[in-house]
KOLNU-854008 format. One record per residue: residue in one letter; x, y, z of N, C-alpha, C in turn. Coordinates in steps of 0.1 Angstrom, whole numbers, plus 5000, padded with zeros to 4 digits. Layout:
<rs>
@r=a	n.xx=X	n.yy=Y	n.zz=Z	ca.xx=X	ca.yy=Y	ca.zz=Z	c.xx=X	c.yy=Y	c.zz=Z
...
</rs>
This chain:
<rs>
@r=m	n.xx=3487	n.yy=1360	n.zz=0538	ca.xx=3493	ca.yy=1355	ca.zz=0550	c.xx=3503	c.yy=1365	c.zz=0554
@r=g	n.xx=3502	n.yy=1371	n.zz=0566	ca.xx=3511	ca.yy=1381	ca.zz=0570	c.xx=3523	c.yy=1376	c.zz=0578
@r=e	n.xx=3520	n.yy=1365	n.zz=0585	ca.xx=3530	ca.yy=1359	ca.zz=0594	c.xx=3534	c.yy=1345	c.zz=0590
@r=r	n.xx=3547	n.yy=1342	n.zz=0593	ca.xx=3552	ca.yy=1329	ca.zz=0589	c.xx=3546	c.yy=1318	c.zz=0598
@r=a	n.xx=3542	n.yy=1307	n.zz=0591	ca.xx=3536	ca.yy=1295	ca.zz=0598	c.xx=3548	c.yy=1286	c.zz=0601
@r=v	n.xx=3546	n.yy=1278	n.zz=0611	ca.xx=3555	ca.yy=1268	ca.zz=0615	c.xx=3548	c.yy=1255	c.zz=0619
@r=l	n.xx=3556	n.yy=1244	n.zz=0618	ca.xx=3551	ca.yy=1231	ca.zz=0623	c.xx=3560	c.yy=1228	c.zz=0635
@r=i	n.xx=3553	n.yy=1223	n.zz=0645	ca.xx=3560	ca.yy=1218	ca.zz=0657	c.xx=3557	c.yy=1203	c.zz=0658
@r=l	n.xx=3568	n.yy=1195	n.zz=0658	ca.xx=3566	ca.yy=1180	ca.zz=0659	c.xx=3569	c.yy=1176	c.zz=0674
@r=v	n.xx=3560	n.yy=1168	n.zz=0679	ca.xx=3562	ca.yy=1163	ca.zz=0693	c.xx=3559	c.yy=1148	c.zz=0693
@r=t	n.xx=3568	n.yy=1140	n.zz=0698	ca.xx=3565	ca.yy=1126	ca.zz=0700	c.xx=3559	c.yy=1125	c.zz=0715
@r=t	n.xx=3550	n.yy=1115	n.zz=0716	ca.xx=3543	ca.yy=1113	ca.zz=0729	c.xx=3543	c.yy=1097	c.zz=0731
@r=g	n.xx=3539	n.yy=1094	n.zz=0743	ca.xx=3539	ca.yy=1080	ca.zz=0747	c.xx=3528	c.yy=1072	c.zz=0740
@r=g	n.xx=3518	n.yy=1078	n.zz=0734	ca.xx=3507	ca.yy=1072	ca.zz=0727	c.xx=3497	c.yy=1081	c.zz=0722
@r=r	n.xx=3488	n.yy=1076	n.zz=0714	ca.xx=3477	ca.yy=1084	ca.zz=0708	c.xx=3470	c.yy=1092	c.zz=0717
@r=d	n.xx=3466	n.yy=1087	n.zz=0729	ca.xx=3458	ca.yy=1095	ca.zz=0738	c.xx=3465	c.yy=1107	c.zz=0743
@r=d	n.xx=3478	n.yy=1105	n.zz=0746	ca.xx=3486	ca.yy=1117	ca.zz=0750	c.xx=3487	c.yy=1127	c.zz=0740
@r=a	n.xx=3489	n.yy=1123	n.zz=0727	ca.xx=3490	ca.yy=1132	ca.zz=0716	c.xx=3477	c.yy=1140	c.zz=0714
@r=e	n.xx=3466	n.yy=1133	n.zz=0715	ca.xx=3453	ca.yy=1139	ca.zz=0713	c.xx=3450	c.yy=1149	c.zz=0724
@r=r	n.xx=3453	n.yy=1145	n.zz=0736	ca.xx=3451	ca.yy=1154	ca.zz=0748	c.xx=3459	c.yy=1167	c.zz=0746
@r=l	n.xx=3471	n.yy=1166	n.zz=0743	ca.xx=3480	ca.yy=1178	ca.zz=0740	c.xx=3474	c.yy=1186	c.zz=0728
@r=g	n.xx=3471	n.yy=1180	n.zz=0717	ca.xx=3467	ca.yy=1186	ca.zz=0705	c.xx=3454	c.yy=1194	c.zz=0708
@r=e	n.xx=3444	n.yy=1187	n.zz=0714	ca.xx=3431	ca.yy=1194	ca.zz=0717	c.xx=3433	c.yy=1206	c.zz=0725
@r=a	n.xx=3441	n.yy=1205	n.zz=0736	ca.xx=3443	ca.yy=1217	ca.zz=0744	c.xx=3450	c.yy=1228	c.zz=0737
@r=l	n.xx=3459	n.yy=1226	n.zz=0728	ca.xx=3466	ca.yy=1236	ca.zz=0720	c.xx=3456	c.yy=1243	c.zz=0711
@r=v	n.xx=3447	n.yy=1236	n.zz=0705	ca.xx=3437	ca.yy=1242	ca.zz=0696	c.xx=3427	c.yy=1250	c.zz=0704
@r=v	n.xx=3422	n.yy=1244	n.zz=0715	ca.xx=3412	ca.yy=1251	ca.zz=0724	c.xx=3418	c.yy=1264	c.zz=0729
@r=e	n.xx=3430	n.yy=1265	n.zz=0732	ca.xx=3437	ca.yy=1277	ca.zz=0737	c.xx=3441	c.yy=1286	c.zz=0726
@r=h	n.xx=3438	n.yy=1283	n.zz=0713	ca.xx=3442	ca.yy=1290	ca.zz=0701	c.xx=3457	c.yy=1292	c.zz=0700
@r=l	n.xx=3465	n.yy=1283	n.zz=0706	ca.xx=3479	ca.yy=1283	ca.zz=0704	c.xx=3483	c.yy=1276	c.zz=0691
@r=a	n.xx=3474	n.yy=1268	n.zz=0685	ca.xx=3475	ca.yy=1261	ca.zz=0673	c.xx=3462	c.yy=1262	c.zz=0665
@r=a	n.xx=3463	n.yy=1263	n.zz=0652	ca.xx=3452	ca.yy=1262	ca.zz=0643	c.xx=3446	c.yy=1248	c.zz=0642
@r=c	n.xx=3456	n.yy=1239	n.zz=0641	ca.xx=3452	ca.yy=1225	ca.zz=0639	c.xx=3463	c.yy=1216	c.zz=0644
@r=c	n.xx=3460	n.yy=1205	n.zz=0649	ca.xx=3470	ca.yy=1195	ca.zz=0653	c.xx=3465	c.yy=1181	c.zz=0647
@r=s	n.xx=3475	n.yy=1175	n.zz=0642	ca.xx=3473	ca.yy=1161	ca.zz=0636	c.xx=3480	c.yy=1151	c.zz=0644
@r=v	n.xx=3474	n.yy=1139	n.zz=0645	ca.xx=3481	ca.yy=1129	ca.zz=0653	c.xx=3483	c.yy=1117	c.zz=0643
@r=v	n.xx=3496	n.yy=1113	n.zz=0643	ca.xx=3500	ca.yy=1101	ca.zz=0636	c.xx=3501	c.yy=1091	c.zz=0647
@r=p	n.xx=3492	n.yy=1081	n.zz=0648	ca.xx=3490	ca.yy=1073	ca.zz=0659	c.xx=3502	c.yy=1064	c.zz=0663
@r=t	n.xx=3510	n.yy=1059	n.zz=0653	ca.xx=3521	ca.yy=1051	ca.zz=0656	c.xx=3533	c.yy=1054	c.zz=0648
@r=v	n.xx=3544	n.yy=1057	n.zz=0655	ca.xx=3557	ca.yy=1059	ca.zz=0649	c.xx=3566	c.yy=1050	c.zz=0657
@r=h	n.xx=3576	n.yy=1045	n.zz=0651	ca.xx=3586	ca.yy=1036	ca.zz=0657	c.xx=3599	c.yy=1044	c.zz=0659
@r=s	n.xx=3603	n.yy=1047	n.zz=0672	ca.xx=3614	ca.yy=1055	ca.zz=0675	c.xx=3626	c.yy=1046	c.zz=0680
@r=i	n.xx=3638	n.yy=1049	n.zz=0675	ca.xx=3650	ca.yy=1042	ca.zz=0680	c.xx=3660	c.yy=1052	c.zz=0684
@r=y	n.xx=3665	n.yy=1051	n.zz=0696	ca.xx=3674	ca.yy=1061	ca.zz=0701	c.xx=3681	c.yy=1056	c.zz=0714
@r=y	n.xx=3692	n.yy=1063	n.zz=0718	ca.xx=3699	ca.yy=1059	ca.zz=0730	c.xx=3693	c.yy=1068	c.zz=0741
@r=w	n.xx=3691	n.yy=1062	n.zz=0753	ca.xx=3687	ca.yy=1069	ca.zz=0765	c.xx=3695	c.yy=1063	c.zz=0776
@r=e	n.xx=3702	n.yy=1071	n.zz=0783	ca.xx=3710	ca.yy=1067	ca.zz=0794	c.xx=3719	c.yy=1055	c.zz=0791
@r=g	n.xx=3725	n.yy=1056	n.zz=0779	ca.xx=3735	ca.yy=1046	ca.zz=0775	c.xx=3728	c.yy=1033	c.zz=0769
@r=q	n.xx=3715	n.yy=1032	n.zz=0769	ca.xx=3709	ca.yy=1020	ca.zz=0764	c.xx=3701	c.yy=1023	c.zz=0751
@r=l	n.xx=3702	n.yy=1014	n.zz=0742	ca.xx=3694	ca.yy=1015	ca.zz=0730	c.xx=3679	c.yy=1012	c.zz=0733
@r=q	n.xx=3671	n.yy=1022	n.zz=0729	ca.xx=3657	ca.yy=1021	ca.zz=0731	c.xx=3649	c.yy=1019	c.zz=0718
@r=r	n.xx=3639	n.yy=1011	n.zz=0718	ca.xx=3630	ca.yy=1010	ca.zz=0706	c.xx=3616	c.yy=1012	c.zz=0712
@r=e	n.xx=3609	n.yy=1022	n.zz=0708	ca.xx=3596	ca.yy=1026	ca.zz=0713	c.xx=3586	c.yy=1028	c.zz=0703
@r=h	n.xx=3573	n.yy=1024	n.zz=0706	ca.xx=3562	ca.yy=1028	ca.zz=0698	c.xx=3556	c.yy=1040	c.zz=0704
@r=e	n.xx=3556	n.yy=1051	n.zz=0696	ca.xx=3551	ca.yy=1064	ca.zz=0701	c.xx=3540	c.yy=1069	c.zz=0691
@r=a	n.xx=3534	n.yy=1081	n.zz=0695	ca.xx=3526	ca.yy=1088	ca.zz=0686	c.xx=3533	c.yy=1101	c.zz=0682
@r=l	n.xx=3530	n.yy=1107	n.zz=0671	ca.xx=3535	ca.yy=1119	ca.zz=0666	c.xx=3524	c.yy=1130	c.zz=0666
@r=l	n.xx=3526	n.yy=1141	n.zz=0673	ca.xx=3517	ca.yy=1152	ca.zz=0672	c.xx=3523	c.yy=1162	c.zz=0663
@r=v	n.xx=3516	n.yy=1166	n.zz=0653	ca.xx=3520	ca.yy=1177	ca.zz=0643	c.xx=3512	c.yy=1189	c.zz=0646
@r=v	n.xx=3518	n.yy=1200	n.zz=0651	ca.xx=3511	ca.yy=1212	ca.zz=0655	c.xx=3514	c.yy=1222	c.zz=0644
@r=k	n.xx=3503	n.yy=1228	n.zz=0639	ca.xx=3504	ca.yy=1239	ca.zz=0629	c.xx=3500	c.yy=1252	c.zz=0636
@r=t	n.xx=3510	n.yy=1261	n.zz=0636	ca.xx=3508	ca.yy=1274	ca.zz=0643	c.xx=3516	c.yy=1285	c.zz=0636
@r=l	n.xx=3516	n.yy=1297	n.zz=0643	ca.xx=3524	ca.yy=1308	ca.zz=0638	c.xx=3537	c.yy=1309	c.zz=0645
@r=e	n.xx=3547	n.yy=1315	n.zz=0639	ca.xx=3560	ca.yy=1317	ca.zz=0645	c.xx=3559	c.yy=1324	c.zz=0659
@r=s	n.xx=3550	n.yy=1334	n.zz=0659	ca.xx=3548	ca.yy=1342	ca.zz=0671	c.xx=3542	c.yy=1334	c.zz=0683
@r=r	n.xx=3536	n.yy=1323	n.zz=0680	ca.xx=3530	ca.yy=1315	ca.zz=0691	c.xx=3538	c.yy=1303	c.zz=0694
@r=a	n.xx=3549	n.yy=1300	n.zz=0686	ca.xx=3557	ca.yy=1288	ca.zz=0688	c.xx=3562	c.yy=1287	c.zz=0702
@r=e	n.xx=3568	n.yy=1297	n.zz=0707	ca.xx=3573	ca.yy=1296	ca.zz=0721	c.xx=3563	c.yy=1292	c.zz=0731
@r=a	n.xx=3551	n.yy=1298	n.zz=0730	ca.xx=3540	ca.yy=1295	ca.zz=0739	c.xx=3536	c.yy=1280	c.zz=0737
@r=v	n.xx=3536	n.yy=1275	n.zz=0725	ca.xx=3532	ca.yy=1261	ca.zz=0722	c.xx=3543	c.yy=1252	c.zz=0729
@r=q	n.xx=3556	n.yy=1256	n.zz=0727	ca.xx=3566	ca.yy=1247	ca.zz=0733	c.xx=3565	c.yy=1247	c.zz=0748
@r=e	n.xx=3563	n.yy=1259	n.zz=0754	ca.xx=3562	ca.yy=1260	ca.zz=0769	c.xx=3550	c.yy=1251	c.zz=0774
@r=y	n.xx=3539	n.yy=1252	n.zz=0767	ca.xx=3527	ca.yy=1244	ca.zz=0771	c.xx=3531	c.yy=1229	c.zz=0770
@r=v	n.xx=3536	n.yy=1225	n.zz=0759	ca.xx=3540	ca.yy=1211	ca.zz=0757	c.xx=3549	c.yy=1206	c.zz=0768
@r=l	n.xx=3560	n.yy=1214	n.zz=0770	ca.xx=3570	ca.yy=1210	ca.zz=0780	c.xx=3564	c.yy=1209	c.zz=0794
@r=s	n.xx=3554	n.yy=1217	n.zz=0797	ca.xx=3548	ca.yy=1217	ca.zz=0811	c.xx=3537	c.yy=1207	c.zz=0812
@r=h	n.xx=3532	n.yy=1201	n.zz=0801	ca.xx=3521	ca.yy=1191	ca.zz=0802	c.xx=3525	c.yy=1178	c.zz=0796
@r=h	n.xx=3537	n.yy=1176	n.zz=0793	ca.xx=3542	ca.yy=1163	ca.zz=0786	c.xx=3546	c.yy=1153	c.zz=0797
@r=e	n.xx=3544	n.yy=1141	n.zz=0794	ca.xx=3547	ca.yy=1130	ca.zz=0804	c.xx=3562	c.yy=1127	c.zz=0804
@r=y	n.xx=3570	n.yy=1130	n.zz=0793	ca.xx=3584	ca.yy=1126	ca.zz=0793	c.xx=3593	c.yy=1136	c.zz=0800
@r=e	n.xx=3604	n.yy=1130	n.zz=0805	ca.xx=3614	ca.yy=1138	ca.zz=0812	c.xx=3620	c.yy=1148	c.zz=0802
@r=l	n.xx=3623	n.yy=1143	n.zz=0789	ca.xx=3629	ca.yy=1151	ca.zz=0779	c.xx=3621	c.yy=1149	c.zz=0766
@r=p	n.xx=3610	n.yy=1156	n.zz=0764	ca.xx=3602	ca.yy=1154	ca.zz=0752	c.xx=3609	c.yy=1160	c.zz=0740
@r=e	n.xx=3607	n.yy=1153	n.zz=0729	ca.xx=3611	ca.yy=1158	ca.zz=0716	c.xx=3601	c.yy=1168	c.zz=0711
@r=v	n.xx=3607	n.yy=1180	n.zz=0709	ca.xx=3599	ca.yy=1192	ca.zz=0704	c.xx=3607	c.yy=1198	c.zz=0693
@r=l	n.xx=3603	n.yy=1197	n.zz=0681	ca.xx=3611	ca.yy=1202	ca.zz=0670	c.xx=3603	c.yy=1212	c.zz=0662
@r=q	n.xx=3608	n.yy=1224	n.zz=0658	ca.xx=3601	ca.yy=1234	ca.zz=0651	c.xx=3606	c.yy=1235	c.zz=0637
@r=l	n.xx=3597	n.yy=1235	n.zz=0627	ca.xx=3601	ca.yy=1236	ca.zz=0613	c.xx=3593	c.yy=1248	c.zz=0607
@r=t	n.xx=3600	n.yy=1256	n.zz=0599	ca.xx=3594	ca.yy=1267	ca.zz=0592	c.xx=3587	c.yy=1262	c.zz=0579
@r=i	n.xx=3575	n.yy=1267	n.zz=0577	ca.xx=3568	ca.yy=1264	ca.zz=0565	c.xx=3571	c.yy=1275	c.zz=0555
@r=d	n.xx=3577	n.yy=1271	n.zz=0544	ca.xx=3581	ca.yy=1281	ca.zz=0534	c.xx=3571	c.yy=1282	c.zz=0522
@r=g	n.xx=3561	n.yy=1274	n.zz=0522	ca.xx=3551	ca.yy=1275	ca.zz=0511	c.xx=3539	c.yy=1267	c.zz=0515
@r=g	n.xx=3530	n.yy=1267	n.zz=0505	ca.xx=3518	ca.yy=1259	ca.zz=0507	c.xx=3506	c.yy=1266	c.zz=0502
@r=s	n.xx=3494	n.yy=1260	n.zz=0504	ca.xx=3482	ca.yy=1266	ca.zz=0500	c.xx=3479	c.yy=1280	c.zz=0507
@r=s	n.xx=3479	n.yy=1290	n.zz=0499	ca.xx=3477	ca.yy=1304	ca.zz=0505	c.xx=3463	c.yy=1304	c.zz=0513
@r=r	n.xx=3453	n.yy=1298	n.zz=0508	ca.xx=3440	ca.yy=1298	ca.zz=0515	c.xx=3441	c.yy=1291	c.zz=0528
@r=y	n.xx=3448	n.yy=1279	n.zz=0528	ca.xx=3450	ca.yy=1272	ca.zz=0541	c.xx=3458	c.yy=1280	c.zz=0551
@r=l	n.xx=3469	n.yy=1286	n.zz=0546	ca.xx=3478	ca.yy=1294	ca.zz=0555	c.xx=3470	c.yy=1307	c.zz=0560
@r=d	n.xx=3462	n.yy=1313	n.zz=0552	ca.xx=3453	ca.yy=1324	ca.zz=0557	c.xx=3444	c.yy=1319	c.zz=0568
@r=w	n.xx=3438	n.yy=1307	n.zz=0566	ca.xx=3429	ca.yy=1302	ca.zz=0576	c.xx=3437	c.yy=1299	c.zz=0589
@r=l	n.xx=3449	n.yy=1293	n.zz=0587	ca.xx=3457	ca.yy=1290	ca.zz=0599	c.xx=3459	c.yy=1303	c.zz=0607
@r=e	n.xx=3463	n.yy=1313	n.zz=0600	ca.xx=3466	ca.yy=1326	ca.zz=0607	c.xx=3454	c.yy=1331	c.zz=0615
@r=k	n.xx=3442	n.yy=1330	n.zz=0609	ca.xx=3430	ca.yy=1335	ca.zz=0615	c.xx=3426	c.yy=1327	c.zz=0627
@r=q	n.xx=3429	n.yy=1314	n.zz=0627	ca.xx=3426	ca.yy=1306	ca.zz=0638	c.xx=3434	c.yy=1308	c.zz=0650
@r=v	n.xx=3447	n.yy=1311	n.zz=0648	ca.xx=3456	ca.yy=1313	ca.zz=0659	c.xx=3456	c.yy=1328	c.zz=0664
@r=a	n.xx=3453	n.yy=1337	n.zz=0655	ca.xx=3453	ca.yy=1351	ca.zz=0658	c.xx=3439	c.yy=1356	c.zz=0661
@r=k	n.xx=3431	n.yy=1349	n.zz=0667	ca.xx=3417	ca.yy=1353	ca.zz=0670	c.xx=3417	c.yy=1365	c.zz=0679
@r=p	n.xx=3409	n.yy=1375	n.zz=0675	ca.xx=3408	ca.yy=1387	ca.zz=0684	c.xx=3399	c.yy=1384	c.zz=0696
@r=g	n.xx=3401	n.yy=1391	n.zz=0706	ca.xx=3393	ca.yy=1390	ca.zz=0718	c.xx=3396	c.yy=1377	c.zz=0727
@r=r	n.xx=3408	n.yy=1372	n.zz=0725	ca.xx=3411	ca.yy=1360	ca.zz=0734	c.xx=3413	c.yy=1364	c.zz=0748
</rs>
């Protein structure tokens, strides 16, 4: 693996929204794989009011060089006014999987 892999976590209003975003990111080769956790329970303050929401979590696996493009895509296609988009560096893992990830995102001839 030549380039550092990252995870980008995105909460969405529901499973359908997460799947729509994830599929588009994979089709565009911005992500090697996206996983959807269909239900997470989020608790936060918004405009001074305590909120409790059922959301879905989209886990995007990509390369550091594509992370900005992933975030731009998510922000321009997300339904929320202020979507949660968090990037985490992958410091280790299966070298075979990480090699596969890199090949999926860095496809020649795009």
